[in-house]
LUMSEDREN-509433 format. One record per residue (C-alpha): residue number from 1; chain; x, y, z. Coordinates in pm, whole numbers, plus 50000, padded with zeros to 5 digits. Example, Ala and Ser with C-alpha at 12.3 -4.5 7.8 and 13.67 -1.06 7.14 Angstrom:
<pts>
<seq->1	mol->A	east->51230	north->49550	up->50780>
<seq->2	mol->A	east->51367	north->49894	up->50714>
</pts>
This chain:
<pts>
<seq->1	mol->A	east->87961	north->84692	up->34904>
<seq->2	mol->A	east->87807	north->84677	up->35250>
<seq->3	mol->A	east->87488	north->84861	up->35320>
<seq->4	mol->A	east->87639	north->85068	up->35606>
<seq->5	mol->A	east->87919	north->85203	up->35385>
<seq->6	mol->A	east->87678	north->85307	up->35112>
<seq->7	mol->A	east->87475	north->85524	up->35352>
<seq->8	mol->A	east->87792	north->85685	up->35498>
<seq->9	mol->A	east->87926	north->85759	up->35149>
<seq->10	mol->A	east->87592	north->85924	up->35050>
<seq->11	mol->A	east->87584	north->86135	up->35367>
<seq->12	mol->A	east->87947	north->86247	up->35331>
<seq->13	mol->A	east->87878	north->86371	up->34977>
<seq->14	mol->A	east->87682	north->86663	up->35124>
<seq->15	mol->A	east->87940	north->86770	up->35381>
<seq->16	mol->A	east->88063	north->87123	up->35300>
<seq->17	mol->A	east->87791	north->87198	up->35047>
<seq->18	mol->A	east->87531	north->87458	up->35125>
<seq->19	mol->A	east->87203	north->87340	up->34980>
<seq->20	mol->A	east->86973	north->87624	up->35073>
<seq->21	mol->A	east->87099	north->87983	up->35058>
<seq->22	mol->A	east->86887	north->88294	up->35115>
<seq->23	mol->A	east->86951	north->88587	up->34885>
<seq->24	mol->A	east->86890	north->88920	up->35054>
<seq->25	mol->A	east->86811	north->89269	up->34941>
<seq->26	mol->A	east->86910	north->89555	up->35167>
<seq->27	mol->A	east->86763	north->89889	up->35267>
<seq->28	mol->A	east->86797	north->90154	up->35535>
<seq->29	mol->A	east->86561	north->90375	up->35732>
<seq->30	mol->A	east->86699	north->90718	up->35831>
<seq->31	mol->A	east->86521	north->90897	up->36106>
<seq->32	mol->A	east->86666	north->91251	up->36138>
<seq->33	mol->A	east->86599	north->91549	up->36349>
<seq->34	mol->A	east->86449	north->91824	up->36138>
<seq->35	mol->A	east->86338	north->92179	up->36193>
<seq->36	mol->A	east->86493	north->92526	up->36224>
<seq->37	mol->A	east->86751	north->92649	up->36462>
<seq->38	mol->A	east->86600	north->92739	up->36798>
<seq->39	mol->A	east->86476	north->92573	up->37113>
<seq->40	mol->A	east->86277	north->92313	up->36924>
<seq->41	mol->A	east->86548	north->92208	up->36682>
<seq->42	mol->A	east->86530	north->91846	up->36781>
<seq->43	mol->A	east->86149	north->91823	up->36809>
<seq->44	mol->A	east->86051	north->91728	up->36456>
<seq->45	mol->A	east->86176	north->91402	up->36302>
<seq->46	mol->A	east->86185	north->91306	up->35933>
<seq->47	mol->A	east->86167	north->90947	up->35811>
<seq->48	mol->A	east->86332	north->90848	up->35485>
<seq->49	mol->A	east->86343	north->90494	up->35354>
<seq->50	mol->A	east->86615	north->90401	up->35104>
<seq->51	mol->A	east->86566	north->90071	up->34917>
<seq->52	mol->A	east->86665	north->89908	up->34590>
<seq->53	mol->A	east->86368	north->90073	up->34412>
<seq->54	mol->A	east->86458	north->90422	up->34519>
<seq->55	mol->A	east->86402	north->90670	up->34804>
<seq->56	mol->A	east->86066	north->90717	up->34986>
<seq->57	mol->A	east->85992	north->91004	up->35222>
<seq->58	mol->A	east->85770	north->90858	up->35489>
<seq->59	mol->A	east->85683	north->91191	up->35650>
<seq->60	mol->A	east->85771	north->91416	up->35941>
<seq->61	mol->A	east->85671	north->91342	up->36300>
<seq->62	mol->A	east->85610	north->91602	up->36575>
<seq->63	mol->A	east->85795	north->91383	up->36826>
<seq->64	mol->A	east->86039	north->91094	up->36817>
<seq->65	mol->A	east->85832	north->90793	up->36715>
<seq->66	mol->A	east->86034	north->90556	up->36507>
<seq->67	mol->A	east->85827	north->90252	up->36601>
<seq->68	mol->A	east->85547	north->90325	up->36351>
<seq->69	mol->A	east->85805	north->90347	up->36066>
<seq->70	mol->A	east->85971	north->90019	up->36176>
<seq->71	mol->A	east->85632	north->89851	up->36185>
<seq->72	mol->A	east->85557	north->89985	up->35831>
<seq->73	mol->A	east->85884	north->89841	up->35703>
<seq->74	mol->A	east->85816	north->89512	up->35887>
<seq->75	mol->A	east->85474	north->89481	up->35722>
<seq->76	mol->A	east->85653	north->89491	up->35388>
<seq->77	mol->A	east->85880	north->89205	up->35492>
<seq->78	mol->A	east->86190	north->89406	up->35600>
<seq->79	mol->A	east->86369	north->89310	up->35921>
<seq->80	mol->A	east->86612	north->89543	up->36106>
<seq->81	mol->A	east->86949	north->89390	up->36186>
<seq->82	mol->A	east->87151	north->89694	up->36297>
<seq->83	mol->A	east->87087	north->90036	up->36455>
<seq->84	mol->A	east->87329	north->90332	up->36462>
<seq->85	mol->A	east->87263	north->90649	up->36665>
<seq->86	mol->A	east->87440	north->90973	up->36561>
<seq->87	mol->A	east->87522	north->91261	up->36792>
<seq->88	mol->A	east->87665	north->91596	up->36685>
<seq->89	mol->A	east->88023	north->91650	up->36815>
<seq->90	mol->A	east->88077	north->91950	up->37047>
<seq->91	mol->A	east->87706	north->91998	up->37089>
<seq->92	mol->A	east->87478	north->91917	up->37379>
<seq->93	mol->A	east->87429	north->91544	up->37406>
<seq->94	mol->A	east->87108	north->91522	up->37196>
<seq->95	mol->A	east->87015	north->91250	up->36952>
<seq->96	mol->A	east->87052	north->91385	up->36593>
<seq->97	mol->A	east->86986	north->91081	up->36373>
<seq->98	mol->A	east->86908	north->90710	up->36392>
<seq->99	mol->A	east->86981	north->90475	up->36100>
<seq->100	mol->A	east->86834	north->90126	up->36083>
<seq->101	mol->A	east->86993	north->89874	up->35846>
<seq->102	mol->A	east->86730	north->89636	up->35704>
<seq->103	mol->A	east->86709	north->89332	up->35486>
<seq->104	mol->A	east->86454	north->89095	up->35347>
<seq->105	mol->A	east->86466	north->88777	up->35134>
<seq->106	mol->A	east->86458	north->88838	up->34757>
<seq->107	mol->A	east->86127	north->88703	up->34624>
</pts>
Protein backbone atom coordinates (compact mmCIF):
# COMPACT_ATOMS: atom_id res chain seq x y z
CA UNK A 1 0.00 0.00 0.00
CA UNK A 2 1.31 3.41 -0.89
CA UNK A 3 1.74 6.02 1.84
CA UNK A 4 -0.55 8.54 0.08
CA UNK A 5 -3.45 6.10 -0.12
CA UNK A 6 -3.16 5.20 3.56
CA UNK A 7 -3.54 8.85 4.61
CA UNK A 8 -6.51 9.36 2.30
CA UNK A 9 -8.21 6.24 3.62
CA UNK A 10 -7.74 7.37 7.23
CA UNK A 11 -9.11 10.83 6.49
CA UNK A 12 -12.15 9.50 4.62
CA UNK A 13 -13.06 7.32 7.59
CA UNK A 14 -14.17 10.45 9.49
CA UNK A 15 -16.33 11.93 6.73
CA UNK A 16 -19.97 12.10 7.82
CA UNK A 17 -19.24 11.37 11.48
CA UNK A 18 -19.80 14.09 14.06
CA UNK A 19 -17.07 13.71 16.64
CA UNK A 20 -17.94 16.54 19.05
CA UNK A 21 -21.61 17.27 19.82
CA UNK A 22 -22.85 19.77 22.37
CA UNK A 23 -25.83 18.73 24.48
CA UNK A 24 -28.02 21.68 25.47
CA UNK A 25 -30.52 22.35 28.22
CA UNK A 26 -33.21 24.90 27.50
CA UNK A 27 -34.99 27.63 29.47
CA UNK A 28 -37.06 30.74 28.93
CA UNK A 29 -37.33 34.15 30.51
CA UNK A 30 -40.84 35.66 30.51
CA UNK A 31 -40.99 39.41 31.04
CA UNK A 32 -44.67 40.39 31.41
CA UNK A 33 -46.54 43.60 32.03
CA UNK A 34 -48.09 43.50 35.49
CA UNK A 35 -50.30 45.74 37.56
CA UNK A 36 -53.93 46.68 37.82
CA UNK A 37 -56.24 48.10 35.20
CA UNK A 38 -55.77 51.81 34.86
CA UNK A 39 -53.47 54.33 33.27
CA UNK A 40 -50.33 52.58 34.59
CA UNK A 41 -51.31 49.05 33.50
CA UNK A 42 -48.13 48.57 31.49
CA UNK A 43 -45.74 50.29 33.94
CA UNK A 44 -44.75 47.34 36.15
CA UNK A 45 -42.94 44.32 34.68
CA UNK A 46 -42.56 40.86 36.21
CA UNK A 47 -39.62 38.58 35.36
CA UNK A 48 -40.11 34.80 35.58
CA UNK A 49 -37.37 32.32 34.68
CA UNK A 50 -38.42 28.78 33.66
CA UNK A 51 -35.61 26.20 33.58
CA UNK A 52 -35.18 22.41 33.99
CA UNK A 53 -34.94 22.81 37.78
CA UNK A 54 -38.25 24.66 38.12
CA UNK A 55 -39.62 28.19 38.03
CA UNK A 56 -37.94 31.22 39.59
CA UNK A 57 -39.61 34.59 40.14
CA UNK A 58 -36.92 37.18 39.60
CA UNK A 59 -38.99 40.13 40.83
CA UNK A 60 -41.03 43.06 39.58
CA UNK A 61 -39.56 46.19 38.01
CA UNK A 62 -41.08 49.67 38.07
CA UNK A 63 -40.14 50.19 34.42
CA UNK A 64 -39.21 48.02 31.45
CA UNK A 65 -35.64 46.87 32.15
CA UNK A 66 -35.06 43.37 30.81
CA UNK A 67 -31.31 43.85 30.43
CA UNK A 68 -30.52 43.19 34.08
CA UNK A 69 -32.43 39.88 33.92
CA UNK A 70 -30.67 38.89 30.70
CA UNK A 71 -27.32 39.67 32.34
CA UNK A 72 -28.30 37.57 35.36
CA UNK A 73 -29.09 34.60 33.10
CA UNK A 74 -25.88 35.17 31.13
CA UNK A 75 -23.83 35.08 34.31
CA UNK A 76 -25.25 31.58 34.94
CA UNK A 77 -24.13 30.45 31.47
CA UNK A 78 -27.43 30.89 29.58
CA UNK A 79 -27.44 32.43 26.11
CA UNK A 80 -30.53 33.88 24.43
CA UNK A 81 -31.16 32.58 20.92
CA UNK A 82 -34.69 33.87 20.23
CA UNK A 83 -36.97 36.72 21.32
CA UNK A 84 -40.74 36.95 20.88
CA UNK A 85 -42.76 40.07 21.63
CA UNK A 86 -46.48 39.72 22.36
CA UNK A 87 -49.09 42.39 21.81
CA UNK A 88 -52.76 42.21 22.82
CA UNK A 89 -55.12 42.08 19.83
CA UNK A 90 -57.68 44.93 19.51
CA UNK A 91 -55.88 46.95 22.16
CA UNK A 92 -53.65 50.01 21.78
CA UNK A 93 -50.28 48.99 20.37
CA UNK A 94 -48.46 48.44 23.66
CA UNK A 95 -45.98 45.75 24.52
CA UNK A 96 -47.58 43.13 26.77
CA UNK A 97 -44.92 40.42 27.11
CA UNK A 98 -41.44 39.52 25.89
CA UNK A 99 -40.23 35.90 25.96
CA UNK A 100 -36.57 35.01 25.55
CA UNK A 101 -35.63 31.44 24.62
CA UNK A 102 -32.34 30.41 26.18
CA UNK A 103 -29.93 27.52 26.19
CA UNK A 104 -26.65 26.47 27.76
CA UNK A 105 -24.36 23.47 27.39
CA UNK A 106 -25.13 20.60 29.76
CA UNK A 107 -22.25 20.34 32.25
